[in-house]
Structures are given as structure tokens and as C-alpha cells.
N, CA, C and O of each residue as an XYZ file, in Angstrom:
884
protein
N      20.800      3.153    -15.181
C      19.290      4.043    -15.177
C      19.266      3.295    -13.604
O      19.509      2.247    -13.006
N      18.779      4.695    -13.445
C      17.928      4.341    -11.916
C      16.253      3.253    -12.096
O      15.469      3.118    -13.035
N      16.281      2.885    -11.207
C      15.116      1.774    -10.830
C      13.874      3.422    -10.588
O      14.280      4.503    -10.161
N      12.854      3.216    -10.876
C      11.499      3.730    -10.586
C      10.759      2.887     -9.931
O      10.566      1.708    -10.228
N      10.076      3.826     -8.488
C       9.410      3.411     -7.262
C       7.851      4.211     -7.261
O       7.874      5.425     -7.059
N       6.835      3.703     -7.430
C       5.381      4.596     -7.489
C       4.374      4.945     -6.027
O       3.532      4.057     -5.893
N       4.324      5.571     -5.391
C       4.030      5.182     -4.376
C       2.757      5.961     -3.637
O       2.989      6.911     -2.889
N       1.355      5.488     -3.901
C       0.536      5.714     -3.274
C       0.180      6.580     -1.629
O       0.967      6.444     -0.692
N      -0.841      7.267     -1.527
C      -0.693      7.627     -0.208
C       0.792      8.698      0.383
O       1.192      8.796      1.543
N       1.068      9.034     -0.226
C       2.513      9.588     -0.355
C       2.503     10.935      0.541
O       3.488     11.623      0.809
N       1.371     11.122      0.881
C       1.740     12.862      1.392
C       2.338     12.751      2.859
O       2.929     13.784      3.174
N       2.340     11.513      4.089
C       2.195     11.182      4.838
C       2.139     10.228      5.368
O       1.675      9.212      4.850
N       2.748     10.310      6.936
C       2.788      8.948      7.400
C       4.159      7.930      6.850
O       5.324      8.280      6.662
N       3.569      6.655      6.691
C       4.449      5.899      6.017
C       4.325      6.158      4.403
O       5.109      5.335      3.931
N       4.012      6.545      3.825
C       4.068      6.839      2.478
C       4.918      8.126      2.597
O       5.892      8.106      1.844
N       4.821      9.015      3.202
C       6.188      9.777      3.155
C       7.076      9.194      3.307
O       7.846      9.161      2.347
N       7.514      8.332      4.708
C       8.361      8.029      4.661
C       9.437      7.148      3.455
O      10.622      7.232      3.132
N       8.354      6.369      3.082
C       8.728      5.330      1.717
C       9.529      6.396      0.436
O      10.116      6.056     -0.591
N       9.251      7.810      1.019
C       9.340      8.177     -0.488
C      10.582      8.740     -0.693
O      11.068      8.999     -1.794
N      11.411      9.046      1.079
C      12.327      9.732      2.080
C      13.533      8.368      1.605
O      14.728      8.538      1.361
N      12.945      7.347      1.587
C      13.670      6.142      1.520
C      14.212      5.828      0.616
O      15.325      5.304      0.646
N      13.646      6.038     -0.274
C      13.644      4.802     -1.876
C      14.307      6.027     -2.619
O      15.043      5.779     -3.575
N      14.004      7.838     -2.087
C      14.823      8.833     -2.751
C      15.821      8.762     -2.107
O      16.734      9.209     -2.801
N      16.293      8.346     -0.843
C      18.257      7.858     -0.596
C      18.752      6.756     -1.463
O      19.930      6.877     -1.800
N      17.993      5.502     -1.987
C      18.324      5.126     -2.538
C      18.624      4.911     -3.816
O      19.256      3.963     -4.283
N      17.953      6.203     -4.596
C      18.667      6.567     -5.714
C      17.552      6.290     -6.528
O      17.858      6.568     -7.688
N      16.284      5.827     -6.441
C      15.164      5.125     -6.830
C      14.252      6.759     -7.414
O      13.868      7.512     -6.519
N      14.038      7.081     -8.611
C      12.840      8.165     -9.127
C      11.742      7.330     -8.829
O      11.373      6.240     -9.266
N      11.113      8.472     -7.584
C       9.865      8.595     -7.054
C       8.576      9.490     -7.387
O       8.364     10.702     -7.374
N       7.871      8.450     -7.665
C       6.244      9.052     -8.168
C       5.614      8.997     -7.233
O       5.280      7.870     -6.867
N       5.133     10.285     -6.360
C       4.715     10.137     -5.249
C       2.937     10.225     -5.648
O       2.899     11.256     -6.320
N       1.925      9.846     -5.598
C       0.898      9.431     -5.751
C       0.082      9.916     -4.659
O       0.053      9.004     -3.833
N      -0.615     10.934     -4.233
C      -1.765     11.525     -3.436
C      -2.656     12.531     -3.757
O      -2.506     12.966     -4.899
N      -3.681     13.118     -2.995
C      -4.985     13.681     -3.158
C      -4.071     15.315     -3.395
O      -3.874     16.024     -4.382
N      -3.692     15.409     -1.962
C      -3.108     16.733     -1.546
C      -1.833     16.543     -1.430
O      -1.474     15.447     -0.998
N      -0.672     17.692     -1.830
C       0.520     17.486     -1.332
C       1.144     18.166     -0.183
O       1.523     19.330     -0.315
N       1.285     17.535      0.940
C       1.952     18.172      1.834
C       3.255     19.030      1.505
O       3.835     19.025      0.419
N       3.672     19.884      2.805
C       5.129     20.399      2.688
C       5.863     19.696      2.417
O       6.526     19.830      1.389
N       5.990     18.823      3.136
C       7.219     17.762      3.837
C       7.116     17.211      2.149
O       8.052     17.534      1.419
N       6.194     16.544      1.672
C       6.315     16.282      0.359
C       6.663     17.008     -1.162
O       7.023     16.491     -2.220
N       6.440     18.191     -0.856
C       7.171     18.582     -1.495
C       8.350     19.045     -1.331
O       8.919     19.617     -2.260
N       8.884     18.896     -0.214
C      10.178     19.428      0.012
C      10.831     18.457     -0.742
O      11.908     18.803     -1.230
N      10.440     17.332     -0.954
C      11.335     16.103     -1.073
C      12.044     16.589     -2.484
O      13.274     16.572     -2.520
N      11.513     16.899     -3.321
C      11.727     17.173     -4.549
C      11.346     15.976     -5.586
O      11.709     16.051     -6.760
N      10.522     14.755     -5.047
C      10.483     13.851     -6.314
C       8.860     14.454     -6.872
O       8.105     15.399     -6.641
N       8.920     13.256     -7.724
C       7.766     13.393     -8.481
C       6.748     13.511     -8.142
O       6.393     12.414     -7.711
N       5.680     14.485     -8.019
C       4.299     14.423     -7.187
C       3.224     14.422     -8.400
O       3.153     15.320     -9.239
N       2.365     13.223     -8.357
C       1.302     12.960     -8.929
C      -0.308     13.489     -8.357
O      -1.089     12.553     -8.187
N      -0.884     14.962     -8.038
C      -1.449     14.855     -6.695
C      -2.918     15.102     -7.276
O      -2.947     14.640     -8.417
N      -4.180     15.673     -6.907
C      -4.957     15.191     -7.528
C      -6.097     14.250     -7.126
O      -7.320     14.319     -7.005
N      -5.031     13.249     -6.961
C      -5.914     11.754     -7.128
C      -6.492     10.957     -5.907
O      -5.941     10.709     -4.835
N      -7.515     10.683     -6.267
C      -8.239      9.873     -5.382
C      -8.870      8.430     -5.926
O      -9.857      8.277     -6.646
N      -7.951      7.375     -5.328
C      -7.957      6.473     -5.783
C      -9.359      5.580     -5.720
O      -9.318      4.435     -6.170
N     -10.215      5.936     -5.338
C     -11.262      5.373     -5.024
C     -11.864      5.885     -6.413
O     -13.053      5.576     -6.498
N     -11.411      6.538     -7.462
C     -12.237      7.322     -8.398
C     -11.832      7.332     -9.237
O     -10.665      7.716     -9.167
N     -12.326      6.961    -10.706
C     -12.056      6.392    -11.631
C     -11.454      7.519    -12.497
O     -10.691      7.408    -13.456
N     -11.765      8.183    -12.161
C     -11.422      9.958    -12.905
C     -10.003      9.950    -12.304
O      -9.153     10.653    -12.852
N      -9.615      9.085    -11.032
C      -8.377      9.841    -10.176
C      -7.449      8.701    -10.525
O      -6.265      8.978    -10.719
N      -7.835      7.512    -10.621
C      -7.079      6.385    -10.916
C      -6.670      7.040    -12.522
O      -5.488      7.121    -12.856
N      -8.001      7.566    -13.614
C      -7.243      7.168    -14.967
C      -6.074      8.870    -15.264
O      -5.369      9.241    -16.202
N      -6.460      9.526    -13.759
C      -5.289     10.806    -14.021
C      -3.614     10.346    -13.517
O      -2.509     10.715    -13.915
N      -3.990      9.520    -12.621
C      -2.342      8.332    -12.112
C      -1.881      8.104    -13.195
O      -0.773      8.524    -13.528
N      -2.749      7.292    -14.068
C      -2.373      6.359    -15.015
C      -1.711      7.166    -16.299
O      -0.789      6.682    -16.956
N      -2.246      8.340    -16.546
C      -2.107      8.613    -17.591
C      -0.796     10.024    -17.465
O      -0.161     10.629    -18.330
N      -0.823     10.095    -16.279
C       0.780     10.909    -16.023
C       2.014      9.813    -15.708
O       3.161     10.251    -15.621
N       1.712      8.156    -15.514
C       2.657      8.068    -15.691
C       2.847      6.896    -16.994
O       3.521      5.866    -16.973
N       2.383      7.201    -17.606
C       1.961      6.696    -19.328
C       3.370      6.228    -19.680
O       3.467      5.066    -20.076
N       4.641      7.080    -19.579
C       5.833      6.352    -20.640
C       6.753      6.281    -19.378
O       7.944      6.486    -19.614
N       6.396      6.015    -18.028
C       6.924      5.714    -16.869
C       7.016      3.728    -17.063
O       6.066      3.042    -17.439
N       8.085      3.316    -16.772
C       8.705      1.869    -16.330
C       8.778      2.248    -15.056
O       9.435      3.120    -14.488
N       7.566      1.019    -14.493
C       7.547      0.913    -12.998
C       7.963     -0.577    -12.982
O       7.451     -1.562    -13.514
N       9.632     -0.344    -11.788
C      10.256     -1.255    -10.558
C       9.361     -1.759     -9.695
O       9.163     -2.972     -9.627
N       8.784     -0.958     -9.011
C       7.867     -1.389     -7.646
C       6.685     -0.038     -7.548
O       6.811      1.182     -7.655
N       5.497     -0.957     -7.291
C       4.225     -0.512     -6.779
C       4.327     -0.662     -5.652
O       4.759     -1.705     -5.160
N       3.787      0.791     -4.695
C       3.817      0.368     -3.426
C       2.401      0.523     -3.121
O       2.085      1.674     -3.424
N       1.383     -0.142     -2.644
C      -0.055      0.387     -2.825
C      -0.010      0.864     -1.236
O      -0.350      0.047     -0.380
N       0.356      2.011     -0.904
C       0.113      2.413      0.666
C      -0.678      3.099      1.390
O      -0.671      3.232      2.613
N      -2.004      3.944     -0.097
C      -3.284      4.514      0.378
C      -4.274      3.280      1.347
O      -4.526      2.084      1.201
N      -4.719      4.589      2.608
C      -5.876      4.083      2.915
C      -6.696      4.187      4.500
O      -5.974      4.317      5.488
N      -7.537      4.153      4.601
C      -7.870      4.551      6.023
C      -8.942      3.636      6.997
O      -9.422      2.516      6.824
N      -9.102      4.706      8.180
C      -8.818      3.173      9.181
C     -10.325      4.477     10.280
O     -10.220      5.421     11.063
N     -11.374      3.790      9.720
C     -13.216      3.791     10.891
C     -12.926      2.862     12.215
O     -12.248      1.841     12.322
N     -13.566      3.474     13.025
C     -14.471      2.154     13.964
C     -15.319      2.761     13.940
O     -15.746      3.914     13.883
N     -15.741      0.902     14.040
C     -17.491      0.464     14.056
C     -17.515     -0.536     15.114
O     -16.515     -1.151     15.485
N     -18.571     -0.666     15.542
C     -19.257     -1.094     17.372
C     -20.073     -2.293     16.448
O     -20.364     -2.460     15.263
N     -20.203     -2.808     17.371
C     -21.758     -3.776     17.203
C     -22.668     -2.793     17.805
O     -22.260     -1.980     18.635
N     -23.762     -2.836     17.452
C     -24.909     -1.824     17.796
C     -24.951     -0.555     17.123
O     -25.981      0.119     17.155
N     -23.729     -0.102     16.405
C     -23.509      1.146     16.056
C     -22.656      1.301     14.397
O     -21.981      2.159     13.827
N     -23.163     -0.063     14.097
C     -22.711      0.076     12.562
C     -22.957      1.323     11.478
O     -24.084      1.808     11.573
N     -22.196      1.856     10.582
C     -22.732      2.721      9.579
C     -22.174      2.128      8.736
O     -20.958      1.954      8.815
N     -23.176      1.480      7.316
C     -22.680      1.209      6.359
C     -22.320      1.410      5.088
O     -22.253      0.587      4.174
N     -21.993      3.066      5.089
C     -21.493      3.867      4.315
C     -20.164      3.841      4.782
O     -19.246      3.492      4.040
N     -19.959      4.236      6.140
C     -18.407      4.024      6.568
C     -17.512      2.558      6.094
O     -16.330      2.385      5.795
N     -18.286      1.952      6.157
C     -17.576      0.688      5.825
C     -17.399      0.596      4.183
O     -16.364      0.227      3.629
N     -18.681      1.028      3.476
C     -18.161      1.212      2.204
C     -16.462      1.547      1.701
O     -15.609      1.051      0.965
N     -16.616      2.637      2.564
C     -15.609      3.735      2.076
C     -14.381      2.453      2.547
O     -13.496      2.281      1.708
N     -14.339      1.924      3.322
C     -12.745      1.331      3.947
C     -12.844      0.483      2.510
O     -11.806      0.434      1.851
N     -13.744     -0.025      2.112
C     -13.673     -1.191      1.231
C     -12.987     -0.278     -0.082
O     -12.023     -0.519     -0.808
N     -13.841      0.748     -0.034
C     -13.212      1.195     -1.188
C     -11.836      1.483     -1.652
O     -11.260      1.312     -2.726
N     -11.443      2.043     -0.347
C     -10.362      2.819     -0.145
C      -9.392      1.526      0.135
O      -8.359      1.691     -0.514
N      -9.365      0.447      0.782
C      -8.230     -0.368      1.398
C      -8.364     -2.043      0.701
O      -7.564     -2.973      0.796
N      -9.641     -1.981      0.021
C      -9.364     -3.272     -0.901
C      -9.298     -3.285     -2.303
O      -8.531     -3.865     -3.072
N     -10.600     -2.256     -2.553
C     -11.175     -1.754     -4.047
C      -9.975     -1.073     -4.941
O      -9.623     -1.519     -6.033
N      -9.541     -0.195     -4.455
C      -8.376      0.607     -4.639
C      -7.297      0.328     -4.958
O      -6.821      0.841     -5.972
N      -6.537     -0.616     -4.154
C      -5.117     -0.986     -4.702
C      -5.270     -1.994     -5.723
O      -4.399     -2.136     -6.580
N      -6.546     -2.864     -5.691
C      -6.816     -4.264     -7.220
C      -6.448     -2.975     -8.646
O      -5.561     -2.960     -9.500
N      -7.844     -1.818     -8.287
C      -7.789     -0.949     -9.636
C      -6.497      0.037     -9.845
O      -6.144      0.329    -10.988
N      -5.823      0.525     -8.723
C      -4.724      0.802     -9.796
C      -3.510      0.072     -9.702
O      -2.518      0.692    -10.084
N      -3.302     -1.289     -9.218
C      -2.250     -2.243     -9.799
C      -3.171     -2.334    -11.321
O      -2.667     -1.706    -12.252
N      -4.124     -2.875    -11.529
C      -4.645     -3.308    -13.142
C      -4.335     -1.877    -13.837
O      -3.664     -1.941    -14.867
N      -4.770     -0.512    -13.369
C      -3.735      0.590    -13.783
C      -2.844      0.455    -14.681
O      -2.742      0.760    -15.869
N      -2.167     -0.094    -13.856
C      -0.328      0.240    -14.200
C       0.581     -1.091    -14.348
O       1.798     -1.172    -14.186
N      -0.558     -2.366    -14.785
C       0.309     -3.053    -14.980
C       1.140     -3.387    -16.630
O       2.097     -4.125    -16.864
N       0.584     -2.791    -17.274
C       1.069     -2.810    -18.471
C       2.579     -1.675    -18.282
O       3.477     -1.867    -19.102
N       2.766     -0.687    -17.345
C       3.694     -0.091    -17.146
C       5.308     -1.281    -16.552
O       6.489     -1.052    -16.813
N       4.849     -2.258    -15.890
C       5.534     -2.947    -14.824
C       7.050     -3.265    -16.159
O       6.912     -3.274    -17.382
N       8.081     -3.439    -15.547
C       9.386     -4.325    -16.178
C       9.032     -5.368    -15.934
O       8.003     -5.692    -15.342
N      10.071     -6.201    -16.481
C      10.289     -7.565    -16.229
C      11.143     -7.474    -14.590
O      12.019     -6.681    -14.242
N      10.481     -8.635    -13.786
C      10.695     -8.396    -12.177
C      10.441     -7.780    -11.784
O      10.943     -7.567    -10.680
N       9.384     -6.862    -12.312
C       8.774     -6.020    -11.234
C       8.189     -6.342     -9.498
O       8.088     -7.518     -9.146
N       7.889     -5.382     -8.658
C       7.457     -5.226     -7.794
C       5.703     -5.382     -7.064
O       5.068     -4.639     -7.813
N       5.299     -5.610     -6.652
C       3.751     -4.908     -5.909
C       3.812     -5.339     -4.842
O       3.990     -6.530     -4.586
N       3.632     -4.156     -3.778
C       3.660     -4.277     -2.213
C       2.138     -3.916     -1.844
O       1.975     -2.696     -1.843
N       1.200     -4.506     -1.590
C       0.481     -4.120     -1.118
C       0.530     -3.739      0.934
O       0.607     -4.609      1.801
N       0.468     -2.477      1.127
C       0.184     -2.490      2.882
C      -0.640     -2.511      3.209
O      -1.389     -1.565      2.964
N      -1.174     -3.830      4.153
C      -2.338     -4.058      4.801
C      -2.396     -4.198      5.995
O      -1.514     -3.433      6.383
N      -2.894     -4.719      6.989
C      -2.806     -4.887      8.082
C      -2.944     -6.624      8.762
O      -3.564     -7.489      8.144
N      -2.507     -6.796      9.611
C      -2.530     -8.385     10.593
C      -4.372     -8.034     11.399
O      -4.814     -8.682     12.348
N      -4.954     -7.145     10.851
C      -5.973     -6.429     11.691
C      -6.892     -7.276     10.297
O      -8.105     -7.298     10.502
N      -6.472     -7.889      9.065
C      -7.077     -8.652      8.692
C      -7.491     -9.836      8.379
O      -8.484    -10.141      7.719
N      -6.464    -10.710      9.018
C      -6.445    -12.057      9.691
C      -7.220    -12.415     10.505
O      -7.278    -12.055     11.681
N      -8.266    -13.581      9.633
C      -9.132    -13.899     10.485
C      -8.687    -14.885     12.041
O      -9.419    -14.946     13.029
N      -7.743    -15.366     11.947
C      -7.129    -16.189     12.507
C      -6.365    -15.806     13.930
O      -6.133    -16.411     14.977
N      -6.097    -14.462     13.403
C      -5.463    -12.967     14.885
C      -6.503    -12.647     15.347
O      -6.429    -12.193     16.489
N      -7.677    -12.714     14.814
C      -8.512    -11.363     15.563
C      -9.254    -11.978     16.780
O     -10.300    -12.599     16.589
N      -8.743    -11.823     18.018
C      -8.890    -12.194     19.398
C      -9.826    -10.752     19.744
O     -10.291    -10.887     20.876
N     -10.153     -9.724     19.270
C     -10.913     -8.776     19.525
C     -12.252     -8.886     18.994
O     -13.046     -9.543     19.668
N     -12.588     -8.455     18.092
C     -13.957     -8.323     17.842
C     -13.581     -6.266     16.622
O     -12.654     -5.539     16.266
N     -14.695     -6.346     16.566
C     -15.056     -4.834     16.304
C     -13.776     -4.169     15.255
O     -12.800     -4.892     15.054
N     -13.824     -2.780     14.609
C     -13.532     -2.739     13.459
C     -14.078     -3.346     12.694
O     -13.357     -4.211     12.198
N     -14.882     -3.325     12.394
C     -15.404     -4.247     11.147
C     -14.828     -3.708      9.840
O     -13.944     -4.335      9.256
N     -15.235     -2.741      9.446
C     -14.853     -2.106      8.061
C     -13.644     -2.467      8.258
O     -13.297     -3.534      7.750
N     -12.798     -1.792      8.940
C     -10.972     -2.133      8.502
C     -11.285     -3.600      8.596
O     -11.546     -4.176      7.539
N     -11.292     -4.020      9.288
C     -11.183     -5.364      9.553
C     -11.364     -6.487      8.197
O     -10.788     -7.544      7.939
N     -12.084     -5.972      7.726
C     -13.247     -6.848      6.279
C     -12.527     -6.352      5.194
O     -12.148     -7.336      4.559
N     -12.111     -5.237      4.613
C     -11.502     -4.626      4.406
C     -10.251     -4.944      3.777
O     -10.066     -5.543      2.717
N      -9.399     -4.444      4.600
C      -8.242     -5.521      5.248
C      -8.085     -6.959      4.479
O      -7.450     -7.088      3.432
N      -8.757     -8.012      5.157
C      -9.441     -9.158      4.549
C      -8.855     -9.762      3.011
O      -7.989    -10.476      2.505
N     -10.199     -8.768      2.661
C     -10.069     -8.314      0.984
C      -8.966     -8.191      0.581
O      -8.719     -8.941     -0.364
N      -7.933     -7.364      0.985
C      -7.289     -6.469      0.573
C      -6.016     -8.002      0.446
O      -5.254     -8.148     -0.509
N      -6.072     -8.641      1.256
C      -5.351     -9.654      1.370
C      -5.772    -10.877      0.603
O      -4.884    -11.693      0.356
N      -7.228    -11.174      0.111
C      -7.176    -12.064     -0.992
C      -6.757    -11.650     -2.094
O      -6.122    -12.348     -2.885
N      -7.076    -10.437     -2.272
C      -6.676     -9.858     -3.951
C      -5.165     -9.906     -3.954
O      -4.565    -10.072     -5.016
N      -4.561     -9.775     -2.864
C      -3.238     -9.921     -3.128
C      -2.921    -11.277     -3.357
O      -2.072    -11.503     -4.219
N      -3.562    -12.464     -2.605
C      -3.051    -13.513     -3.454
C      -3.395    -13.494     -4.824
O      -2.475    -13.255     -5.607
N      -4.457    -13.684     -5.252
C      -4.660    -13.659     -6.588
C      -4.333    -12.823     -7.605
O      -4.561    -13.154     -8.768
N      -3.578    -11.267     -7.192
C      -3.056    -11.075     -7.837
C      -1.354    -11.566     -7.964
O      -0.880    -11.467     -9.096
N      -0.633    -11.972     -7.097
C       0.462    -12.373     -6.856
C       0.128    -14.283     -8.503
O       1.101    -14.649     -9.162
N      -1.115    -14.909     -8.667
C      -1.067    -15.853     -9.453
C      -0.963    -15.094    -10.727
O      -0.133    -15.486    -11.548
N      -1.797    -13.920    -11.033
C      -2.186    -13.597    -12.178
C      -1.022    -12.692    -12.560
O      -0.900    -12.331    -13.730
N      -0.301    -12.372    -11.772
C       1.291    -11.487    -11.938
C       2.062    -12.216    -12.318
O       2.795    -11.764    -13.197
N       2.337    -13.896    -11.816
C       3.422    -14.508    -11.826
C       3.885    -14.847    -13.156
O       5.103    -15.019    -13.177
N       3.252    -15.013    -14.383
C       4.000    -15.078    -15.557
C       3.967    -13.957    -16.702
O       3.982    -14.128    -17.921
N       3.906    -12.447    -15.780
C       4.487    -11.751    -16.448
C       6.044    -11.238    -15.692
O       6.644    -10.211    -16.010
N       6.542    -12.332    -14.525
C       7.272    -11.620    -14.054
C       7.439    -11.091    -12.688
O       8.343    -10.882    -11.879
N       5.825    -10.939    -12.824
C       5.741     -9.884    -11.013
C       5.464    -10.424    -10.257
O       4.825    -11.474    -10.323
N       5.951     -9.748     -9.049
C       6.291    -10.741     -7.659
C       5.178     -9.696     -6.419
O       5.152     -8.480     -6.610
N       4.367    -10.277     -5.268
C       3.767     -9.441     -5.000
C       3.747     -9.654     -3.690
O       3.761    -10.828     -3.321
N       3.703     -8.425     -2.540
C       4.542     -8.720     -1.073
C       3.252     -8.501     -0.357
O       2.775     -7.577     -1.015
N       2.108     -8.867      0.891
C       1.019     -8.719      1.470
C       1.968     -8.132      2.512
O       3.079     -8.652      2.618
N       1.725     -7.367      3.089
C       2.784     -6.661      4.340
C       1.756     -5.899      5.167
O       0.789     -5.211      4.840
N       2.336     -6.281      6.475
C       1.644     -5.627      7.895
C       2.603     -4.518      8.521
O       3.623     -5.081      8.917
N       2.634     -3.465      8.698
C       3.568     -2.781      9.111
C       4.425     -2.490     10.265
O       5.497     -1.929     10.491
N       3.136     -3.347     11.149
C       3.545     -3.233     12.711
C       2.480     -2.168     12.609
O       1.969     -1.732     11.577
N       2.168     -1.732     14.198
C       1.806     -1.001     15.231
C       2.770      0.512     14.943
O       3.743      0.960     15.550
N       2.025      1.015     13.773
C       2.944      2.746     13.521
C       2.530      4.060     14.230
O       1.371      4.371     13.953
N       2.973      4.661     14.821
C       2.386      5.611     15.295
C       2.322      6.854     14.349
O       3.009      7.868     14.476
N       1.226      6.576     13.211
C       0.808      7.829     11.828
C      -0.383      8.577     13.186
O      -0.642      8.309     14.359
N      -0.770      9.465     12.312
C      -1.557     10.819     12.229
C      -3.153      9.456     12.158
O      -4.168      9.560     12.847
N      -2.950      8.657     11.431
C      -4.206      7.528     11.218
C      -4.638      6.858     12.488
O      -5.749      6.409     12.770
N      -3.979      6.873     12.913
C      -4.427      6.195     14.870
C      -3.913      6.987     15.945
O      -3.806      6.733     17.144
N      -3.512      8.354     15.035
C      -3.597      8.898     16.238
C      -2.102      9.214     17.426
O      -2.049      9.733     18.541
N      -1.154      8.674     16.611
C       0.395      9.493     16.565
C       0.839      8.293     17.929
O       1.818      8.514     18.641
N       0.191      7.386     18.068
C       0.969      6.360     19.237
C       1.367      5.021     18.660
O       0.561      4.548     17.858
N       2.524      4.280     18.930
C       2.670      3.124     17.937
C       4.095      2.480     18.634
O       4.522      2.985     19.672
N       4.631      1.601     18.142
C       5.741      1.180     18.764
C       6.962      1.326     17.988
O       8.034      0.936     18.450
N       6.864      1.913     16.732
C       7.644      2.316     16.143
C       7.265      3.875     14.985
O       6.186      4.428     14.770
N       8.221      4.088     14.617
C       8.053      5.266     13.932
C       7.586      4.933     12.428
O       7.405      3.747     12.153
N       7.345      6.084     11.267
C       6.762      5.592     10.214
C       8.421      5.086      9.261
O       8.637      4.272      8.363
N       9.290      6.037     10.017
C      10.552      5.904      9.120
C      10.919      4.429      9.520
O      11.738      3.821      8.831
N      10.345      3.847     10.597
C      10.984      2.946     10.575
C      10.535      1.436     10.333
O      11.127      0.357     10.379
N       8.660      2.003      9.935
C       8.232      0.794      9.546
C       8.716      1.200      7.862
O       8.336      0.387      7.019
N       9.120      1.802      7.611
C       9.292      1.719      6.166
C      10.621      0.987      5.988
O      10.611     -0.051      5.326
N      11.856      1.468      6.559
C      12.662      0.789      6.446
C      12.478     -0.685      6.630
O      13.151     -1.358      5.848
N      11.742     -1.341      7.460
C      11.826     -2.522      7.739
C      10.600     -3.462      6.555
O      10.585     -4.662      6.282
N       9.749     -2.415      6.102
C       8.753     -3.310      5.165
C       9.969     -3.060      3.691
O      10.050     -4.017      2.922
N      10.573     -2.189      3.475
C      11.527     -1.910      2.625
C      12.699     -3.665      2.450
O      13.008     -4.270      1.424
N      12.994     -3.922      3.677
C      13.573     -5.354      3.691
C      12.810     -6.379      3.341
O      13.329     -7.349      2.789
N      11.545     -6.339      3.583
C      10.475     -7.336      2.716
C      10.071     -7.359      1.572
O       9.260     -8.103      1.021
N      10.784     -6.333      1.129
C       9.924     -6.278     -0.631
C      11.212     -6.610     -1.236
O      11.317     -7.168     -2.328
N      12.822     -6.020     -0.017
C      14.042     -6.909     -1.098
C      14.202     -8.252     -1.748
O      14.703     -8.748     -2.757
N      13.358     -8.684     -0.404
C      13.404    -10.065     -0.405
C      12.364    -10.790     -0.553
O      12.193    -11.841      0.064
N      11.329    -10.174     -1.621
C      10.316    -11.008     -2.294
C      11.103    -11.486     -3.833
O      12.017    -10.886     -4.399
N      10.554    -12.495     -4.178
C      10.504    -13.136     -5.337
C       9.419    -14.125     -6.018
O       8.492    -14.531     -5.317
N       9.488    -14.394     -6.945
C       8.576    -14.904     -7.670
C       8.219    -16.469     -6.572
O       7.176    -17.121     -6.512
N       9.149    -16.614     -6.041
C       9.615    -17.860     -5.126
C       8.247    -17.632     -3.979
O       7.236    -18.328     -3.885
N       8.557    -16.646     -3.336
C       7.409    -16.426     -1.969
C       6.727    -15.272     -2.039
O       6.452    -14.617     -1.034
N       6.320    -14.850     -3.526
C       5.303    -14.106     -4.122
C       3.557    -14.365     -3.352
O       2.939    -15.359     -3.734
N       3.216    -13.881     -2.812
C       1.677    -13.734     -2.076
C       1.579    -14.139     -0.959
O       0.487    -14.528     -0.546
N       2.932    -14.155     -0.012
C       2.895    -14.154      0.926
C       2.515    -13.161      2.335
O       3.075    -12.073      2.473
N       1.667    -13.590      3.183
C       1.736    -12.595      4.072
C       2.288    -12.316      5.181
O       2.009    -12.903      6.227
N       3.503    -10.985      5.036
C       4.536    -10.874      6.452
C       4.132     -9.661      7.092
O       3.596     -8.639      6.664
N       4.563    -10.063      8.340
C       4.667     -8.292      9.584
C       5.880     -8.144      8.885
O       6.509     -9.035      8.314
N       6.150     -6.989      8.973
C       7.717     -5.865      8.767
C       8.538     -6.440      9.354
O       9.669     -6.451      8.867
N       8.241     -7.257     10.843
C       9.587     -7.987     11.153
C      10.046     -9.038     10.595
O      11.082     -9.507     11.066
N       9.403     -9.705      9.433
C      10.079    -10.627      8.759
C       9.263    -12.244      9.115
O       9.367    -13.313      8.512
N       8.180    -11.754     10.740
C       7.450    -12.854     10.373
C       6.370    -13.424      9.363
O       6.071    -12.464      8.653
N       5.849    -14.221      9.076
C       5.091    -15.169      8.161
C       3.269    -14.515      8.932
O       3.035    -15.484      9.654
N       2.903    -14.226      8.994
C       1.283    -13.986      9.459
C      -0.268    -15.129      9.137
O      -0.708    -15.422      8.025
N      -0.782    -15.551     10.402
C      -1.876    -16.112      9.354
C      -2.566    -15.824      8.994
O      -2.823    -14.681      9.373
N      -3.775    -16.523      7.767
C      -4.709    -15.908      7.485
C      -5.537    -15.876      8.128
O      -6.531    -15.217      7.821
């Protein structure tokens, strides 16, 4: 029986690359998105569209669609990036990033907890920009704050899910050339997905809650 992976933010970028990668590995892939891209449709995976993970009805739509699915791996990949500089702070923009980048992955995980099989895994796609120690340039207030919040949620999840046998990885993909950052990066989305999958493969209950770079380095909080 094949394993099952659920991927949010699946219509483009790293999420789409995750879909391709895990499909090639023989997984049953459930791709969660607001609107399915033509590239995603062409893969022939299970698509759960019309899902805005920041809204209760969106999370409930996803949960209902997966009600009879046993989940081996959940990848919380959906996220947004905005830019704020001191003197031009938009609080609504910051709230939007918190809701998408920090709160939504927590609520998605909570909604699907009952569907996790024994030894299931949860991956949170975060950013080293959420590291306090690594912040040497300032700015990007909403993104940095939301990713720091996601990181601490990941540590709490690692403790709360451990008795269920579920391990949690907190993963920075690297500087990836996606549409979100304008297409310029050190690695491609496919390369990022492959490297991140290696960290997920190495995830155990013993190292659950670790903050990793996709290259295998442990990042500072």
C-alpha cells in the first residue's frame, strides 16, 4: 500500500515540485491549493482546490475532503512574503502574513491530526528569516515575525504530537528561485524539494522539533 502525502500551497513553486517529487516516489499525493494551476492539473494527483488555509471554511473543506484518508506525511508549505520597512509599516499586511505563515499551518495540522498514521511526519516550511540570532539586516517585519511564530509553533507541535508517534521538522528551503521572491535564487524549486525531502526522510522522534536548513545544517533560533 502506497504512502500518502498532503501538501499545501501546491499549485506552484516548491509546493508543485513537492507534488512531482512525491508522485515519482509512488506516494498518493493530495495537493491543497486555492486554485489549481495547469501544471498541477497535468500531474494527475488528487487536487483539493478552493482552499484558503487562512479561513475556517477553507480548512474545513480540506479536512472533509481528507476525512477517509490516512496521512503519512503533511507538508505545510503555503506561505506569503511581503516587505515592510520602518517608517512605512502596514499592520494589515503584517496580520495577513501571520495568518498565512504561522496560524494557518497550526490550524491545518490540528485539523488533520486524527488522520495521521503511526510514525507520521509533519514538515513546516519556514525560513531562516525567522531566526533571531541570524537577523543581521533588519526589515521584513511581518515575514520575520510570522516565521519566528511558526518556528515556536513547530517546537510545541513536536512535543504535543510525540506521544502519538508523530515527528515534526522545521525546515528552511534555502534561497529558492520562486515567483514569491521574483524568480531569483541559489537553487531551483525542484532542487529545494529534493533537499527538503532528504531532511524529511531523516526525521525521527529523536530529532523532532529541529530547525534545519535544507542542506542539512542546524539553524540557530
